[in-house]
C-alpha positions as CSV (number, residue, x, y, z in Angstrom):
1,M,-87.1,34.6,-161.8
2,S,-88.2,38.2,-161.8
3,Q,-90.5,37.5,-164.8
4,S,-92.1,34.6,-162.9
5,C,-92.7,36.7,-159.8
6,S,-94.2,39.4,-162.0
7,R,-96.7,36.9,-163.5
8,K,-97.7,35.7,-160.1
9,S,-98.2,39.2,-158.9
10,H,-100.3,40.1,-161.9
11,G,-102.3,36.9,-161.4
12,R,-103.0,37.8,-157.7
13,A,-104.1,41.3,-158.8
14,N,-106.6,39.8,-161.3
15,L,-108.0,37.5,-158.6
16,V,-108.4,40.3,-156.2
17,A,-110.1,42.4,-158.9
18,A,-112.4,39.6,-159.7
19,C,-113.4,39.0,-156.1
20,V,-114.0,42.8,-155.7
21,T,-116.3,42.7,-158.8
22,V,-118.3,39.7,-157.6
23,F,-118.7,41.2,-154.1
24,S,-119.8,44.6,-155.6
25,V,-122.4,42.9,-157.8
26,A,-123.7,40.9,-154.8
27,V,-124.0,44.0,-152.8
28,L,-125.9,45.8,-155.6
29,Y,-128.2,42.8,-156.1
30,T,-129.1,42.4,-152.4
31,S,-129.6,46.2,-152.1
32,F,-132.7,45.8,-154.2
33,D,-134.8,43.7,-152.0
34,P,-137.1,41.2,-153.9
35,L,-140.2,42.7,-152.3
36,P,-140.1,46.6,-152.4
37,A,-141.2,48.5,-149.4
38,G,-145.0,49.0,-149.4
39,E,-145.7,45.9,-151.4
40,D,-148.3,43.4,-150.2
41,N,-146.4,40.2,-149.4
42,L,-149.6,38.1,-149.1
43,A,-149.5,37.2,-152.8
44,V,-145.8,36.1,-152.7
45,G,-145.6,32.4,-153.3
46,S,-149.3,32.1,-154.0
47,T,-149.8,29.3,-156.6
48,P,-153.0,28.1,-158.2
49,P,-154.3,24.8,-156.9
50,D,-153.7,21.8,-159.2
51,V,-157.1,21.5,-161.0
52,V,-158.2,18.7,-163.2
53,I,-161.6,19.9,-164.4
54,D,-164.1,17.1,-164.1
55,E,-165.8,16.9,-167.6
56,T,-168.9,15.1,-166.3
57,V,-172.0,16.5,-167.8
58,V,-174.7,17.7,-165.3
59,P,-178.1,19.4,-165.8
60,L,-178.7,23.0,-165.1
61,P,-179.9,23.6,-161.6
62,P,-183.7,23.9,-161.1
63,K,-185.5,27.3,-160.8
64,T,-183.5,29.0,-163.5
65,L,-184.7,31.7,-165.9
66,L,-182.7,33.2,-168.7
67,T,-184.7,35.9,-170.3
68,P,-184.1,36.5,-174.0
69,E,-183.8,40.3,-173.3
70,A,-180.9,39.7,-170.9
71,V,-179.1,37.4,-173.3
72,N,-179.6,39.3,-176.5
73,S,-179.2,42.9,-175.2
74,G,-175.5,42.7,-176.0
75,S,-175.0,44.9,-172.9
76,D,-173.5,44.4,-169.5
77,D,-173.8,47.9,-168.2
78,D,-175.1,48.9,-164.8
79,S,-178.5,49.8,-166.2
80,S,-179.3,46.1,-166.9
81,P,-181.2,44.1,-164.2
82,A,-179.0,43.0,-161.4
83,S,-180.0,39.4,-162.1
84,A,-182.2,37.6,-164.6
85,I,-182.1,34.3,-162.9
86,Q,-185.4,33.1,-161.5
87,D,-188.3,30.7,-161.9
88,N,-187.8,27.6,-163.9
89,K,-187.1,28.6,-167.5
90,V,-184.0,29.3,-169.7
91,G,-184.5,31.5,-172.7
92,G,-188.2,30.8,-172.5
93,V,-187.6,27.0,-172.3
94,Q,-189.1,25.2,-169.4
95,I,-186.6,23.0,-167.5
96,T,-187.7,20.0,-165.5
97,D,-185.6,19.1,-162.4
98,G,-182.7,17.0,-163.7
99,G,-183.2,17.9,-167.4
100,L,-180.4,18.9,-169.8
101,L,-180.2,22.0,-171.9
102,N,-179.1,22.0,-175.5
103,S,-175.9,23.8,-176.5
104,Q,-177.5,27.1,-177.4
105,E,-179.4,27.3,-174.1
106,T,-176.4,26.4,-172.0
107,N,-174.3,29.0,-173.8
108,K,-177.0,31.6,-173.1
109,F,-176.9,30.6,-169.4
110,C,-173.1,31.0,-169.4
111,L,-173.4,34.3,-171.1
112,L,-175.9,35.6,-168.6
113,L,-173.7,34.7,-165.7
114,L,-170.7,36.5,-167.2
115,R,-172.7,39.7,-168.0
116,D,-173.9,39.7,-164.4
117,G,-170.3,39.3,-163.3
118,A,-169.3,42.3,-165.5
119,R,-171.9,44.4,-163.7
120,F,-170.4,43.3,-160.4
121,L,-166.9,44.2,-161.5
122,K,-167.8,47.6,-162.9
123,N,-169.0,48.5,-159.4
124,V,-165.7,47.5,-157.9
125,E,-163.3,50.4,-157.6
126,D,-160.2,48.3,-157.3
127,Y,-158.9,44.9,-156.1
128,S,-155.8,42.7,-155.7
129,G,-154.9,39.1,-156.1
130,T,-152.5,36.8,-158.0
131,F,-152.7,36.2,-161.7
132,H,-151.4,32.9,-163.1
133,R,-150.8,32.5,-166.8
134,E,-149.4,29.9,-169.1
135,E,-149.4,30.9,-172.8
136,R,-148.2,29.5,-176.1
137,I,-146.0,32.3,-177.7
138,G,-144.5,31.7,-181.1
139,G,-145.4,28.1,-181.0
140,D,-143.8,27.5,-177.6
141,L,-145.6,27.0,-174.3
142,V,-144.1,29.4,-171.9
143,P,-143.7,28.1,-168.3
144,R,-146.4,29.3,-165.9
145,Q,-145.9,32.8,-164.5
146,D,-147.3,33.8,-161.0
147,I,-147.9,37.5,-160.9
148,A,-149.1,39.7,-158.0
149,I,-151.7,42.1,-159.5
150,K,-153.5,45.2,-158.5
151,V,-156.2,46.6,-160.7
152,Q,-158.1,49.9,-160.5
153,H,-161.4,50.5,-162.4
154,K,-162.3,53.9,-161.0
155,P,-161.6,56.9,-161.4
156,H,-159.6,55.5,-164.3
157,F,-158.2,52.2,-165.4
158,A,-154.8,51.2,-164.0
159,V,-152.8,48.0,-163.4
160,Y,-149.7,47.1,-161.4
161,M,-148.1,43.7,-161.8
162,K,-145.1,42.1,-160.0
163,W,-143.6,38.7,-161.0
164,Q,-143.3,36.1,-158.2
165,N,-141.4,33.6,-160.2
166,G,-139.4,33.4,-163.4
167,E,-137.9,36.9,-163.7
168,R,-138.8,37.4,-160.0
169,G,-139.3,41.1,-159.0
170,R,-140.2,42.3,-162.5
171,Q,-142.8,45.1,-162.4
172,I,-145.1,46.6,-164.9
173,L,-147.3,49.7,-164.3
174,Y,-149.9,51.1,-166.6
175,S,-152.5,53.8,-166.0
176,D,-155.0,55.7,-168.2
177,E,-154.2,58.7,-166.1
178,Y,-151.0,59.3,-168.1
179,D,-151.6,60.9,-171.6
180,D,-148.5,59.3,-173.1
181,G,-150.2,55.9,-173.2
182,Y,-147.1,54.0,-172.2
183,M,-146.6,51.3,-169.6
184,V,-143.5,51.4,-167.4
185,V,-141.4,48.2,-167.1
186,K,-138.9,47.6,-164.3
187,F,-136.9,44.4,-164.9
188,G,-136.3,41.8,-162.2
189,G,-133.5,39.4,-161.4
190,F,-130.0,40.7,-162.1
191,K,-131.5,43.1,-164.6
192,R,-133.3,44.9,-161.8
193,M,-130.2,47.3,-161.7
194,L,-131.2,48.6,-165.2
195,P,-133.4,51.7,-165.4
196,A,-137.1,51.3,-166.0
197,L,-138.4,51.5,-169.6
198,K,-141.5,53.2,-171.1
199,I,-143.0,50.9,-173.7
200,D,-146.1,51.1,-175.9
201,P,-148.4,48.4,-174.5
202,K,-149.5,47.3,-178.0
203,S,-146.0,47.4,-179.6
204,S,-144.3,44.3,-181.0
205,L,-141.8,44.5,-178.2
206,A,-144.6,44.4,-175.5
207,M,-146.6,41.7,-177.4
208,A,-143.6,39.5,-177.8
209,E,-144.1,38.1,-174.3
210,S,-147.9,38.1,-174.0
211,R,-151.0,37.3,-176.1
212,Y,-152.9,40.3,-174.8
213,P,-151.9,43.9,-174.0
214,I,-151.8,45.1,-170.4
215,T,-154.8,47.3,-171.3
216,D,-156.8,44.0,-171.2
217,A,-155.3,42.8,-167.9
218,G,-157.4,41.7,-164.9
219,V,-160.6,39.7,-164.4
220,L,-162.8,42.1,-166.3
221,G,-160.5,42.0,-169.3
222,M,-160.6,38.2,-169.4
223,L,-164.3,38.3,-168.9
224,H,-164.8,40.6,-171.9
225,Q,-162.8,38.2,-174.1
226,I,-165.1,35.3,-173.1
227,V,-168.3,37.3,-173.5
228,T,-167.2,38.2,-177.0
229,D,-166.9,34.6,-178.0
230,R,-170.1,33.4,-176.2
231,D,-172.1,36.3,-177.7
232,R,-170.8,35.4,-181.2
233,D,-171.8,31.8,-180.7
234,V,-175.3,32.7,-179.5
235,R,-175.9,34.9,-182.5
236,R,-174.7,32.3,-185.0
237,G,-176.5,29.5,-183.2
238,H,-174.5,26.6,-184.6
239,G,-171.0,25.2,-185.2
240,F,-170.3,24.6,-181.5
241,S,-171.2,22.5,-178.5
242,C,-171.6,24.1,-175.0
243,T,-172.1,21.9,-172.0
244,R,-172.3,22.5,-168.3
245,L,-170.0,20.3,-166.3
246,R,-170.1,19.3,-162.6
247,D,-169.6,22.2,-160.2
248,Q,-166.1,22.3,-158.8
249,E,-164.2,24.3,-156.2
250,F,-161.4,26.6,-157.1
251,D,-159.4,28.7,-154.7
252,G,-162.0,28.0,-152.0
253,R,-164.9,29.3,-154.3
254,N,-167.6,27.1,-155.7
255,C,-167.7,27.4,-159.5
256,Y,-170.0,26.6,-162.4
257,C,-168.0,24.9,-165.1
258,F,-168.5,24.9,-168.8
259,V,-166.8,23.3,-171.8
260,V,-167.2,24.7,-175.3
261,T,-166.0,22.7,-178.4
262,Y,-166.1,23.9,-182.0
263,D,-167.0,21.7,-185.0
264,A,-164.4,23.2,-187.3
265,V,-161.9,26.0,-187.6
266,E,-164.3,28.1,-189.6
267,F,-166.4,28.7,-186.5
268,S,-163.4,29.7,-184.3
269,K,-160.1,30.5,-185.9
270,T,-158.1,30.3,-182.7
271,Y,-159.9,27.9,-180.3
272,R,-160.9,24.3,-180.7
273,K,-162.0,24.0,-177.1
274,N,-162.6,26.2,-174.0
275,L,-162.9,25.2,-170.3
276,I,-164.4,27.9,-168.1
277,M,-164.8,28.1,-164.3
278,V,-167.2,30.9,-163.1
279,D,-167.7,31.8,-159.5
280,S,-171.2,30.7,-158.6
281,K,-171.8,33.7,-156.3
282,I,-170.4,36.8,-158.1
283,H,-170.3,35.2,-161.6
284,V,-166.8,36.3,-162.5
285,P,-164.5,33.8,-164.3
286,L,-161.7,32.5,-162.1
287,K,-160.0,30.0,-164.5
288,V,-160.0,29.6,-168.2
289,R,-158.2,26.9,-170.2
290,N,-158.2,27.2,-174.0
291,F,-157.0,24.8,-176.7
292,T,-156.1,25.5,-180.3
293,W,-156.3,23.4,-183.4
294,A,-153.9,20.6,-184.3
295,K,-152.8,19.7,-187.9
296,N,-152.9,16.0,-187.1
297,T,-155.2,14.5,-184.6
298,E,-155.2,10.9,-185.7
299,G,-154.2,8.4,-183.1
300,F,-154.3,10.8,-180.2
301,S,-156.6,10.6,-177.2
302,E,-158.5,13.6,-176.0
303,Q,-156.1,14.1,-173.1
304,E,-153.1,13.9,-175.4
305,L,-154.7,16.3,-177.8
306,D,-155.4,18.8,-175.0
307,E,-151.8,18.6,-173.9
308,M,-150.5,19.2,-177.4
309,T,-152.9,22.1,-178.1
310,L,-153.0,24.1,-174.9
311,I,-152.7,27.7,-175.9
312,E,-153.9,29.7,-172.9
313,D,-154.3,28.8,-169.2
314,Y,-155.3,31.8,-167.0
315,S,-156.5,31.9,-163.4
316,F,-156.9,34.3,-160.5
317,T,-156.4,33.4,-156.8
318,G,-156.6,35.3,-153.6
319,L,-158.9,37.9,-155.1
320,N,-159.7,40.7,-152.6
321,F,-162.5,43.0,-153.6
322,Q,-163.0,44.6,-150.2
323,Q,-159.7,46.2,-149.3
324,R,-159.3,49.6,-150.8
325,L,-156.1,50.5,-152.6
326,V,-154.6,54.0,-152.3
327,A,-153.9,56.1,-155.4
328,E,-150.1,55.9,-154.9
329,E,-150.2,52.2,-155.7
330,F,-150.9,53.0,-159.3
331,S,-148.4,55.9,-159.6
332,R,-145.1,56.1,-161.4
333,E,-143.9,58.3,-158.5
334,N,-144.4,55.5,-155.9
335,P,-140.9,55.4,-154.3
336,S,-141.2,51.7,-153.4
337,Y,-141.5,50.7,-157.1
338,R,-138.2,52.5,-158.0
339,M,-139.5,53.4,-161.4
């Protein structure tokens, strides 16, 4: 009888201990609110609009001039002309109203727009918005991540990112201001109780979850990647097809749309096809969808092939280039980040 009572008493003690543990964890978890003080909550819950890019081919708009100097300069610095779009020519080729450009001329037009967008961004000190990414890592397509982002271009490059889904609350901060070259990672979810880590942004640990380092983060980083490919294709002049599609709205902004397809893997080791949406006013890319090569394409429709080979889907929504951000928002000492 006494042994039975002892077991019951021990069982009750274990139950009480378990309840205390669960309660303590709950208190610790809720003490870290999901949106730290000082964070802009406008981006929380922001999701990219569902976009099916209309691949209808359309002519280049009339009164367009793409100067060979603007395209072939290989530069997008501030010394270049503010815009090389005028008259009714592209790369010296006269366009009639309703006419179509060949691949090389369309690619030059896309490249000109992006270089003009780069000049715009290089004059922007900082901005905020929401970055949406879906990537294929190690052969697996990772579920879309929605990330509130703040980017600083001047006086030095810096990025702050905070996850809105998945590992909600996760934070990453990087700044060229710090000589150690490390980014700081603060985990989200239940792991938010762990201390922040300093990680080399180009280490295997950092690159295990992203196709690009945080040093390439932001609209300008994405733009530079696209410009590199478009410039390579312009210089080579063959092995690809570049077509302008019907204009389309994305996140309330009218966009020029382009599709680039490659003839064979020898012309583009990673990409089989690129879909690009460029803001028609400020000429920055807002959405990019990239597809890789498939070993077996027989019997698959274009749509099925795209679903199988999607490797990168990046977009930016809610971009705010007007509101200035204070220096503390890119500092490890910001108390609201708890880093």
